[in-house]
N, C-alpha and C positions, 0 to 999 in steps of 0.2 A: 489720538492714537500715535504711539511712537513708531517710527519707521527707520530702523538701523541708525538711531541717533537723531533722526529728523522728527518732526512733529506735524501731524495732520489734524486739523480741527474744523468744525463747522458749528453753526448755531443749532442748538437743540433745547428741548424743554429743560434738560438737566443742567445746562449752563446758563439759563436765562433767569432774569429777575425783573420785577416791576418796580420802576423808580419814578415816583411822582407823575404818573400818567403815561410813562413811556416804557418800552421794553428794551433791556440791555441783555444781549447774549454774548458772553465772554468766550470768544472763539480761541484766543490765546492769552495766557497769563504770564507774568514774569518768570514763573518756574519753567515755562516752555521755551522762553526766548532768552534765557540767561540774564534776565532783568532788563533787557534792552527796551522792551515796550510791552504794553497791553493792547490787544486788538479786540474791539467789540462791535458786533453787528447790532445797530440801534434803530428803533422806530420811534418817532416823535409825532405827537398830534399838533395840529395847528393851534396856536394860542397857548401851548404848553411847553414851549422851548425854555431854555434857561434865561435868567436875568443877565444883563451886562456884567461881565466879570473879567478877572485876570488871574492866570496861573503864574506862580513864581518859581515852580520847581520842574515843570514839564512843558514840552512843546506838544502841539496837537496837529494831526493830519487827518483830514476828512476826505472821503471819496463818496460822492453822492451816487446812490444806487437806484433809488426810485423817488418820484415826486420832485418838488422844487423847494429851494430854501434860499434865504437871503443871508449872506455873510456880511457882517460889519466888523472891521478890525482896524483900529486907528482911524485914519482918514479914508481907508478903502471900503468900498461897498459894492456888492455884486449879487444879482439874482441868478441863481444857478440851477441847472437841471442835471440829469444823470450823466455820469462821466466826468463831472467837474472834480478837480482835486484842489483842496485848499490847505496850505501849510500856515499855521498860526503859531509864531514863536512865543515862548514864555515872556512874561513882563510886558505884554501888549494887550490892552483892553479890547475885548471882542464880544460878540454875541452872534448867535444864529437863530433865525426865525423861520419856522416852517410856513411856506406859502400855500401849500396844498393840504388837504384834509390829513394826510399822513406823509411823512418823509422818512426814507430809510437810508442810512449811511453806514459805511465802514469807518470806524474812528480809531486812530492810534493815539495812545498816551505815551510820550517818550521822555524819560524812561517810565517803566511800569511802576505801579504802586497806588495811583490815585483811585483805582477801582475800589480800594478799601473805604474811601470816603463815600462813594456811591452805595456800597453795601450797608452802611450805617442806616440809610434811609430807604432801603429796598426790602422786598419780600420775595420769596421764590415764586416764579411765574407759574400760574396754574395751567396755562396753555401758551401757545406761541402767538396769541393775539395780544392786544393791549389791555391793561387793567380796566375794569368797569368804571364808569363815571357815576357820581361826582368823585373827583380826586381829593383825598385827604392831604392837606398841605402840612409839612413838618412845622414844629415849633421854631419860630424865627430865631430867637436867641441861641437855641441849641444848634440850629443849622449854621449860623454864623460862627459859633465857637468851634464846631467841628471843622468847618471849612478853613478856619485860621490854622488849625493843627496841620492841615495838608497844603498850606501855602495858597489857598484860594481867597481872593479878595473880591467881594461884591462891590460894584460901584454905588456911590450914594444915590438915593432916589432923585430922579430928574437929571442925572449926569449922563451924557451920551459917551460912547466909546471914543468919538472924535475929540471930545473935550478933555478926556482923561490923559494926564501926562504919561508917556511911555518911558519905562526904565530899561527897555530892551537894548541890546548891543547896537551902537550906532551903525546905521546902514542896514540893519536887519529889520525886515518888515514882512507883512503878510504877502503870500503869493497865491493867487487864485487863477487857475487855468481851466478853460472849458475844452471839450473835445475839439481837436483840430488846431488848438493853440499851442504855441511853444515850439521848441526845436525838435525836428523829426530826423532820426538817424536810420540808416540802412545797416542793420546788424545781421549780416549773412542772410539777407532776404526778408528779414522781419522788420516792418516799420515800427520803430521804437520812439515814442514821444517822451521827451524829458520833461517831467512835470514839477520836480523839485530838485535843485542841485545842492551839492554840499556847501557851496557858498551861501545859498539862500537859507540853509538850515544850520549854518555855523558848524558844519561837520557832523551833525547828528545823523543824517540819512540822505540817501538819494532815492527818488521815486520816479517810476516810469509806467506808462501804459503801452502795452504791446498789442498790435493787430496781427495775429498769428496766422499765416498761411498753414494749410494742412501739412503736417509732418515737416515743418520747417524749424524745428527746435534746435537748440545748441548741442554740440557733442557732449558726451559725458565729461564732467569737469569738476575741479576742486578749487575752492576759493581759499587763499591763505590769509587774506587781509580783512575780510568782511563776511558776515552772515548774509544769506539771501532768503527772501520770503516771497511768496506769490499768493495772490487772492484772485480766484477765478471770477470774472465778471460775466463772461458769456462762453458757451461752448463746453466741450468735454476734452479733458487732457489725460494723457498717460504720464505718470511720474515714475522715474527710476531712481532708486537710492541703492547704491551697491549693485547687486544683481536681482533686487526685488522690484516689482512693479505695482503701482496703485492707480486708482482712477480718481480724478478730481473734477467736480462739476460746479456750476455757479454757486457761490457762497462758500466754497471750500477754501481753506487756507493751508499752506504748507510752509514750514520753517526749516531751512537747511543750514545747520551750523557750519562755520568754516572748518575745513579739513575733511568734509564728507563728500564723496563722489556722488553727483546727482545730475539729472537732466529731466526734461519734460518736452512734450510735443502735443499740439492739438490733434486729436484723432476724430473729432466729430465732422460730419458733413456741413454743419452749420458754422457760421463765423465764430472765431474765438478771440477773446480779449482778456488780458490780465493786468492787474496792478502788481508791479514788481517793486520790491523794496530792498535796498542794501543798507546794512547798519554795521559800522558807521558809513558816512557818505563818501563820495568820490568816484563811484563806479562809472559815472558818465564819461570820465576820461578814457577808460577802456573802450566804451561804445563809440566814442568819437574817433579813436584810432582805427577801430574796425570799419567804421563808415568810410574813412579815408582809404583804407585798403580795398573795400568793396567798390569804390569809385573807379578803380583800375581794372575791375573785372572780378569774377568769382574767385576768391582766394583759395589756395590749396591748403590742406591740413597743416603742413609744415609752416606756411606763411602765417596762418592763424595762430598756431601754437607759439610762434616766435613773438607775435604781438601780445598774446595773452600772458606769456611769461614775464614781460616787463611790467605787468600789472598784478602780479602775484596770483595768476590763474594758471592751473595746470590741466591740460587736456589729457584724459586718461582712457578715452574710449570713443566709440562712434555715437552719432545721434540715434534716437529711437527710429527704427525702421518701420515702413508701412506693413 
């Protein structure tokens, strides 16, 4: 759904496909994000995850929503539960293995386009469940040939991701952070966990998890340098774009292109958490400056506006009121 230039999406039967035993729901496509990324809500079965592989054209970011999964990327390996965020850069061999009967994740492909490979071997989902067993596997030569067209490289049989040479940018590696790990900043009363920095993504994006107090959202603002996206993990939020209001619940995604006035606030009595993304990366520098400002006490609107302006952010209205 378009919202005054923004986009709001969620997983539905209409945007869902069945892919080799899994369900992919395409919440946001390149046409919705200006080509920056594709976001899909995916459910995988245990023992039906992908083989070890490497992307040469896109980075991937995973946010575990339900179940447990093991990420192996280069020399890194971690068994992860809900709330884990993993950024896996292109040209780094990796694999994920569902450890529970099912695992559900929000997955970004950055930039968008690789979903076209998935579509080649998918069928429209008949419902929001998983496809029935047994799974029909694709013809291997066809799968490999189509993968090569999209820069997908499958590792030779018997080769582990740790053994495979990395062609990624020197110093760039997988980052995997669980809830409570990483840098936590005070952003005008909102605990904001930095989960992927612009340095870690080579400028592609910055990713954050927020633990939102009720009605503690930012003032109405405009980004000049980056687009902002939010994926609701818990709670209910009110979103404002211009003078219009919308409701977002767990599983809902909103994309705010730069230049659009927007804000949001948790309105539910229950806790609220969001995955926040900025593309390109770098927005953590603003949050760090706000954290420094908040260490001196509750900042005034002019003080906040002055800091925001140095990062290409313009405050144009008040926050959402109770």
